[in-house]
C-alpha positions as CSV (number, residue, x, y, z in Angstrom):
1,M,-15.9,17.4,4.4
2,S,-12.8,18.4,6.4
3,I,-11.0,15.2,7.3
4,Q,-9.1,15.4,10.6
5,R,-9.7,12.1,12.4
6,T,-8.1,9.2,10.5
7,A,-7.1,5.6,11.1
8,V,-4.9,3.0,9.5
9,I,-5.6,-0.8,9.8
10,G,-2.2,-2.5,10.0
11,S,1.3,-1.2,10.7
12,G,3.5,-3.2,8.4
13,L,5.7,-1.5,5.9
14,M,2.8,0.2,4.1
15,G,0.5,0.8,7.0
16,A,3.3,2.4,9.1
17,G,4.3,4.5,6.1
18,I,0.7,5.7,5.5
19,A,0.2,6.5,9.2
20,E,3.4,8.5,9.2
21,V,2.2,10.5,6.1
22,L,-1.1,11.2,7.9
23,A,0.6,12.3,11.1
24,K,3.1,14.5,9.4
25,S,0.2,16.2,7.6
26,G,-1.3,17.3,11.0
27,L,-4.0,14.7,11.3
28,D,-5.1,12.7,14.3
29,V,-4.2,9.1,13.6
30,I,-5.2,5.8,15.2
31,V,-3.3,2.7,14.1
32,R,-5.1,-0.5,14.8
33,E,-3.1,-3.8,15.0
34,I,-3.9,-7.4,15.9
35,N,-1.8,-7.5,19.1
36,D,0.6,-5.4,21.3
37,E,3.7,-6.9,19.7
38,A,2.6,-5.8,16.2
39,S,1.7,-2.4,17.6
40,A,5.2,-2.1,19.1
41,A,6.8,-3.1,15.8
42,G,4.7,-0.6,13.9
43,R,5.6,2.2,16.3
44,A,9.3,1.3,15.9
45,R,9.0,1.5,12.1
46,I,7.6,5.0,12.2
47,E,10.1,6.2,14.8
48,K,13.0,4.8,12.7
49,S,11.6,6.4,9.5
50,L,11.1,9.8,11.2
51,A,14.6,9.6,12.7
52,R,16.0,9.0,9.2
53,A,14.1,12.1,7.9
54,V,15.6,14.2,10.7
55,E,19.1,12.9,10.0
56,K,18.7,13.8,6.3
57,G,17.5,17.3,7.1
58,K,14.0,16.7,5.7
59,L,12.3,17.1,9.1
60,D,13.3,18.9,12.3
61,A,13.1,17.3,15.8
62,Q,10.0,19.4,16.8
63,A,8.1,18.2,13.7
64,R,9.1,14.6,14.4
65,D,7.9,14.8,18.0
66,E,4.6,16.5,16.9
67,A,4.0,13.8,14.4
68,M,4.6,11.0,16.9
69,G,2.2,12.9,19.3
70,R,-0.6,12.6,16.8
71,L,-0.3,8.8,16.6
72,R,-2.1,6.4,18.9
73,F,-1.9,2.6,18.7
74,T,-4.7,0.2,19.6
75,T,-5.8,-3.4,19.3
76,D,-9.5,-2.4,19.8
77,I,-11.2,-1.7,16.5
78,G,-14.0,-0.1,18.5
79,E,-11.8,2.9,19.1
80,L,-12.2,3.8,15.4
81,A,-15.9,4.7,15.9
82,D,-15.4,8.5,15.4
83,R,-13.0,8.3,12.4
84,Q,-13.8,10.2,9.2
85,L,-11.3,8.3,7.0
86,V,-10.1,4.7,7.6
87,I,-7.4,3.2,5.3
88,E,-7.1,-0.5,5.4
89,A,-3.5,-1.7,4.9
90,A,-3.7,-5.3,6.0
91,S,-2.0,-8.2,4.2
92,E,-3.0,-8.9,0.6
93,N,-5.6,-11.5,1.5
94,E,-9.1,-10.9,0.1
95,A,-10.9,-12.8,2.9
96,I,-9.0,-10.9,5.6
97,K,-9.7,-7.5,3.9
98,K,-13.4,-8.3,3.4
99,S,-13.8,-9.2,7.1
100,I,-12.1,-5.9,8.1
101,F,-14.5,-3.9,5.9
102,A,-17.5,-5.7,7.3
103,E,-16.3,-5.0,10.8
104,L,-15.5,-1.4,10.1
105,D,-19.0,-0.9,8.7
106,T,-20.5,-1.8,12.1
107,V,-17.9,0.2,14.1
108,V,-17.5,3.5,12.3
109,T,-20.5,5.6,13.2
110,D,-20.2,8.7,11.0
111,P,-22.4,8.2,8.0
112,D,-20.1,10.4,5.9
113,A,-17.0,8.5,6.8
114,I,-14.9,7.1,4.0
115,I,-13.4,3.6,4.2
116,A,-10.5,3.0,1.8
117,S,-8.2,0.1,0.9
118,N,-4.5,0.4,0.1
119,T,-4.6,-2.9,-1.9
120,S,-2.3,-2.9,-4.9
121,S,-4.6,-4.9,-7.2
122,M,-7.6,-6.5,-5.6
123,P,-11.1,-5.5,-6.7
124,I,-12.4,-2.6,-4.6
125,I,-16.0,-3.6,-5.4
126,R,-15.7,-6.8,-3.3
127,F,-14.7,-4.8,-0.3
128,A,-17.4,-2.3,-0.9
129,Q,-20.0,-5.0,-1.0
130,S,-18.9,-6.2,2.4
131,T,-20.4,-2.9,3.8
132,S,-23.8,-1.2,3.8
133,R,-22.2,1.9,2.3
134,P,-20.5,0.8,-0.9
135,E,-20.7,4.4,-2.3
136,R,-18.3,5.5,0.4
137,V,-15.6,2.8,-0.3
138,L,-12.7,3.3,-2.7
139,G,-9.1,2.4,-3.2
140,V,-6.3,4.8,-2.0
141,H,-3.2,3.1,-3.1
142,F,0.1,4.4,-1.8
143,F,3.5,3.3,-3.1
144,N,6.4,2.0,-1.0
145,P,8.0,3.8,0.8
146,A,4.8,5.9,1.4
147,P,6.6,8.8,3.1
148,V,8.8,9.3,0.1
149,Q,6.9,8.2,-3.0
150,P,4.7,11.0,-4.3
151,L,2.1,9.0,-6.2
152,V,-1.3,7.8,-4.9
153,E,-3.8,5.9,-7.0
154,I,-7.4,6.8,-6.3
155,V,-9.5,3.8,-7.4
156,S,-13.3,4.1,-7.8
157,S,-15.5,1.0,-7.9
158,V,-18.6,1.0,-10.0
159,L,-20.5,2.0,-6.9
160,T,-18.2,4.7,-5.5
161,A,-19.8,8.1,-5.4
162,D,-18.2,10.8,-7.6
163,S,-18.2,13.2,-4.7
164,V,-16.3,10.7,-2.5
165,R,-13.7,10.2,-5.3
166,D,-13.3,13.9,-5.8
167,S,-13.1,14.6,-2.0
168,V,-10.4,12.0,-1.5
169,T,-8.5,13.2,-4.5
170,E,-8.5,16.7,-3.2
171,F,-7.5,15.5,0.3
172,V,-4.6,13.5,-1.0
173,A,-3.3,16.5,-3.1
174,E,-3.9,19.4,-0.7
175,V,-3.6,17.9,2.8
176,L,-1.1,15.1,2.2
177,G,0.8,16.9,-0.5
178,K,0.8,13.8,-2.8
179,N,0.2,13.4,-6.5
180,P,-3.1,11.6,-7.0
181,I,-4.1,9.9,-10.2
182,Q,-7.6,8.4,-10.7
183,A,-8.1,4.8,-11.9
184,Q,-11.0,2.5,-12.5
185,D,-11.5,-0.7,-10.5
186,R,-9.7,-2.9,-13.0
187,P,-7.0,-5.6,-12.4
188,G,-3.8,-3.8,-11.3
189,F,-5.4,-0.4,-11.6
190,I,-2.9,1.8,-13.7
191,V,0.6,1.2,-12.3
192,N,0.5,-2.5,-11.5
193,A,-1.4,-3.3,-14.7
194,L,1.7,-2.1,-16.5
195,L,4.4,-3.0,-13.9
196,I,3.6,-6.5,-12.9
197,P,3.8,-8.1,-16.4
198,Y,7.1,-6.3,-16.8
199,L,8.5,-7.6,-13.6
200,C,7.2,-11.1,-14.3
201,S,8.9,-11.0,-17.7
202,A,12.2,-10.0,-16.2
203,I,12.0,-12.8,-13.6
204,R,11.1,-15.3,-16.4
205,M,14.2,-14.1,-18.3
206,L,16.3,-14.8,-15.3
207,E,14.7,-18.1,-14.6
208,A,15.3,-19.3,-18.2
209,G,19.0,-18.3,-18.0
210,F,18.9,-15.6,-20.7
211,A,21.0,-13.3,-18.5
212,T,22.2,-12.7,-15.0
213,K,20.1,-10.5,-12.7
214,E,22.8,-7.9,-12.8
215,D,22.8,-7.7,-16.6
216,I,19.0,-7.6,-16.8
217,D,19.0,-4.7,-14.4
218,A,21.9,-2.9,-16.0
219,G,20.2,-3.3,-19.4
220,M,17.0,-1.6,-18.3
221,V,18.9,1.2,-16.4
222,G,21.4,1.9,-19.1
223,G,19.3,1.1,-22.2
224,C,15.9,2.4,-21.2
225,A,16.9,5.1,-18.7
226,H,15.0,3.4,-15.9
227,P,16.2,4.5,-12.4
228,M,16.2,0.9,-11.2
229,G,16.3,-2.5,-12.9
230,P,13.3,-4.8,-12.7
231,I,14.8,-7.5,-10.6
232,K,16.0,-5.0,-7.9
233,L,12.6,-3.2,-8.2
234,A,10.8,-6.5,-7.5
235,D,12.9,-6.9,-4.4
236,M,12.0,-3.4,-3.3
237,V,8.3,-3.8,-3.9
238,G,8.4,-7.1,-2.0
239,L,8.3,-10.5,-3.8
240,D,5.2,-11.5,-1.9
241,T,3.4,-8.4,-3.0
242,C,4.5,-9.0,-6.6
243,L,3.2,-12.6,-6.4
244,Y,-0.2,-11.6,-4.9
245,A,-0.6,-8.8,-7.5
246,A,0.3,-11.2,-10.4
247,E,-2.0,-13.8,-9.1
248,S,-4.9,-11.3,-8.8
249,I,-4.3,-9.9,-12.3
250,Y,-3.8,-13.3,-14.0
251,R,-6.9,-14.8,-12.2
252,E,-9.2,-12.0,-13.6
253,T,-7.7,-11.4,-17.0
254,G,-5.9,-14.6,-18.0
255,D,-3.2,-12.5,-19.4
256,P,-0.1,-14.8,-19.8
257,A,2.2,-11.9,-19.3
258,A,0.9,-11.6,-15.7
259,K,1.2,-15.3,-14.9
260,P,3.5,-15.6,-11.9
261,P,6.8,-17.3,-12.8
262,V,7.5,-20.5,-10.8
263,L,10.7,-18.9,-9.5
264,L,8.8,-16.1,-8.0
265,S,6.5,-18.5,-6.2
266,R,9.5,-20.5,-4.9
267,M,11.2,-17.4,-3.6
268,V,8.1,-16.4,-1.6
269,D,7.7,-20.0,-0.4
270,G,11.3,-19.8,0.9
271,G,10.7,-16.5,2.7
272,L,13.0,-14.6,0.4
273,L,10.8,-11.5,0.0
274,G,13.3,-8.9,-1.0
275,V,14.4,-5.8,1.0
276,K,11.8,-6.4,3.8
277,S,13.3,-9.8,4.7
278,G,16.9,-8.9,4.0
279,R,17.2,-11.2,1.0
280,G,15.4,-11.7,-2.2
281,F,17.1,-11.9,-5.6
282,Y,19.8,-9.7,-4.0
283,E,21.0,-9.6,-0.4
284,Y,20.4,-6.5,1.8
């Protein structure tokens, strides 16, 4: 299957980044949003990201213009009927995602089309069961910022066909130029199963007054050769995303290491989400 016609559901930080990756890879991309204001915001995110790439010499002006020319924004999910690959990148809310998958199942007409989720931790099988083609549903988890980060987790549910998994893995590597790794549909997949308990532990350390955020971060950078400390990394990931992932992992596993710290919940309640909101544990 040669994938050319793609779509992304949602154009927040992750959706916009994924759409940019697809467009720069020469693919036809439709971005579906809930209203015109969200579409305009998503377009602006992509334009800003491409402008930065040109400024840094990673992209020339012609390539930028060609990428933008491959993007189309819509609020009508019916326009996704002919898509061969649809990647859902809506908010981390299981009910919302299930409803999107159910709607896509009725809209996308190609029986060979693949419907994927960019969820960071939610069970893929639950989205697959919202469709009549669970064997063609899987997780394709990009990392933030998607245009820069090379890793993509390919997550198979217990019903995902091996051929679909292999086809998407090849597509991610050869067409998108990313580094795919294959994971099973388990809480947190590979990366977040390891990362989220680590971030929660660092936030609990801060909450308990063991050390300042600066010293916690400096300790892991200087002592463990990490490129970024855990508190700053949580801000970069998005504290709301960290909270949703922790809740999902803890709910399924009961692992106390993944139990969301109260401080993390309060930060999210206060709208302090990290880099995306301009303030989290640090100010940006």
